[in-house]
C-alpha positions in Angstrom: -33.3 59.1 4.3 -29.8 58.4 5.8 -31.5 56.3 8.5 -33.4 54.2 6.0 -30.2 53.5 4.1 -28.5 52.4 7.3 -31.3 50.1 8.2 -31.3 48.5 4.7 -27.5 48.2 4.9 -27.9 46.5 8.3 -30.6 44.3 7.0 -28.4 43.3 4.0 -25.4 42.7 6.2 -27.4 40.5 8.6 -28.8 38.5 5.6 -25.4 38.0 4.2 -24.0 37.0 7.6 -26.9 34.5 8.1 -26.3 33.1 4.6 -22.6 32.6 5.3 -23.3 30.9 8.7 -25.9 28.6 7.1 -23.5 27.9 4.1 -20.8 27.0 6.5 -22.9 24.8 8.7 -24.4 23.2 5.6 -20.9 22.6 4.2 -19.8 21.0 7.5 -22.9 18.9 7.5 -22.3 17.6 3.9 -18.7 16.9 4.8 -19.8 14.8 7.8 -22.1 12.9 5.3 -19.3 12.5 2.8 -16.6 11.4 5.3 -18.4 9.7 8.2 -15.0 8.7 9.8 -15.0 8.7 13.6 -12.0 9.7 15.6 -11.1 6.0 16.0 -11.4 5.3 12.3 -9.1 8.3 11.5 -6.6 7.0 14.1 -6.7 3.5 12.5 -6.2 5.0 9.0 -3.2 7.0 10.2 -1.7 3.9 11.8 -2.2 1.9 8.7 -0.2 4.6 6.8 2.6 4.6 9.5 2.8 0.8 9.3 3.0 0.8 5.6 5.6 3.4 5.6 7.8 1.6 8.1 7.6 -1.7 6.1 8.5 -0.2 2.7 11.4 1.7 4.3 13.2 -1.4 5.6 16.7 -1.5 4.2 16.8 -5.3 3.4 13.2 -5.4 1.9 13.5 -6.5 -1.7 11.5 -7.7 -4.7 11.9 -11.2 -3.4 10.0 -10.3 -0.2 6.2 -9.5 0.3 4.8 -7.9 3.4 1.2 -7.2 4.4 -0.3 -5.9 7.6 -3.7 -5.7 9.2 -4.5 -3.0 11.7 -7.4 -3.5 14.1 -9.1 -0.6 15.9 -7.6 -1.6 19.2 -4.0 -1.0 17.8 -3.1 -4.7 17.1 -1.1 -5.1 14.0 -0.9 -8.5 12.3 2.0 -8.9 10.0 1.8 -11.4 7.1 3.8 -12.3 3.9 6.9 -14.1 2.9 10.6 -13.1 3.2 13.9 -14.6 2.2 15.8 -13.6 5.3 14.9 -14.0 9.0 16.3 -10.5 9.7 13.5 -9.0 7.5 10.9 -10.6 9.7 12.4 -9.6 13.0 13.1 -6.1 11.7 9.6 -5.6 10.5 8.3 -6.6 13.9 10.6 -4.3 15.9 9.9 -1.3 13.7 6.1 -1.8 14.1 6.3 -2.4 17.9 8.1 1.1 18.2 5.0 2.9 16.8 3.2 4.9 19.5 -0.4 3.7 18.6 0.5 0.0 18.4 -0.7 -2.1 21.4 0.6 -5.5 20.2 2.1 -7.2 17.1 1.2 -10.6 15.8 4.0 -11.8 13.5 2.8 -14.3 10.9 5.6 -13.6 8.3 6.8 -16.8 6.7 10.6 -17.1 6.3 11.0 -19.0 2.9 13.2 -22.0 3.0 16.9 -22.0 2.0 17.2 -23.5 -1.5 19.9 -23.0 -4.2 17.1 -24.0 -6.8 14.8 -21.2 -5.5 17.6 -18.7 -5.7 18.3 -19.7 -9.3 14.6 -19.3 -10.1 14.5 -15.8 -8.4 17.5 -14.7 -10.4 16.0 -16.0 -13.7 12.5 -14.6 -13.0 14.1 -11.2 -12.1 16.1 -11.1 -15.3 13.1 -12.1 -17.4 10.9 -9.3 -15.9 13.5 -6.4 -15.2 16.2 -6.7 -17.8 16.6 -3.7 -20.1 15.4 -5.5 -23.2 12.1 -6.5 -21.4 9.0 -4.5 -22.1 8.6 -4.3 -18.3 12.0 -2.6 -17.8 10.2 0.6 -16.8 9.4 -1.0 -13.5 13.1 -1.6 -12.8 13.7 2.2 -12.4 12.2 2.3 -8.9 14.4 1.5 -5.7 12.2 -1.6 -5.1 10.5 -2.9 -8.2 6.6 -3.0 -7.9 6.6 -6.6 -9.1 7.5 -8.9 -6.2 8.8 -12.4 -7.0 8.0 -14.9 -4.3 9.6 -18.3 -4.8 8.9 -21.4 -2.7 9.9 -24.9 -3.6 10.0 -24.0 -7.4 6.6 -22.3 -7.3 6.5 -18.6 -8.1 3.9 -16.1 -7.0 3.9 -12.6 -8.5 2.6 -9.8 -6.2 2.4 -6.1 -6.4 0.9 -3.5 -8.7 1.4 -2.8 -12.4 0.0 -0.2 -14.8 -2.4 -2.4 -16.8 -3.6 -5.9 -17.6 -1.1 -6.2 -20.5 1.8 -5.8 -18.2 0.2 -8.2 -15.7 0.1 -10.8 -18.5 3.6 -10.0 -19.8 5.0 -10.5 -16.1 3.2 -13.9 -15.9 4.5 -15.0 -19.4 8.1 -14.0 -18.4 8.0 -15.8 -15.1 6.4 -18.9 -16.7 9.2 -19.1 -19.4 12.0 -19.5 -16.7 13.6 -23.0 -16.6 12.9 -24.9 -13.3 9.6 -23.0 -12.5 6.9 -25.5 -11.6 4.0 -23.1 -11.5 3.2 -19.3 -11.5 0.4 -17.7 -9.6 -0.3 -14.3 -10.9 -1.6 -12.0 -7.9 -0.6 -8.7 -9.5 -3.1 -6.0 -9.4 -3.5 -3.2 -11.9 -3.4 0.6 -11.0 -7.0 1.0 -12.2 -8.1 -1.3 -9.3 -5.5 -0.4 -6.7 -3.2 2.6 -6.7 0.6 2.3 -6.3 1.7 2.4 -2.8 
């Protein structure tokens, strides 16, 4: 009787062990199907995060600048965007070059032309969007506001991410109401389509 119990217990234990092994291997298989990233893709994704972090942490990066980066699988990083100061362009390049996985940097960042008129428009659009009596004031509470104001020869481009389409429209109307603005291009995205960085 005791021997039969031991045999049943051993069989039960083996079946349980087999079920666990099959369960784990099936889970691993389903994870591979859900996340078919290769090692190279994971490295590229990690490098994109490092690049993004380096760009947003630059001390002179402001709401009047916009930077983007493309990362290729071979480690080449292409920098794009528009900045008000040449030092931001050179700082961005040197920070990215120092990253271990980067093989080369292509710097296509545009330095916006010096213009008193554009500076006045920047200040006016900033006040219209971020002043404490504006419905968009909630965005002013961050160290760098998520609504970026790019001004070139009197033309304004709004970039960044806002919470909803209503805020996107409010930002457009605020910028469009500033004296001296020739045109406003609204390239803001909403959180529902693209999460805040």
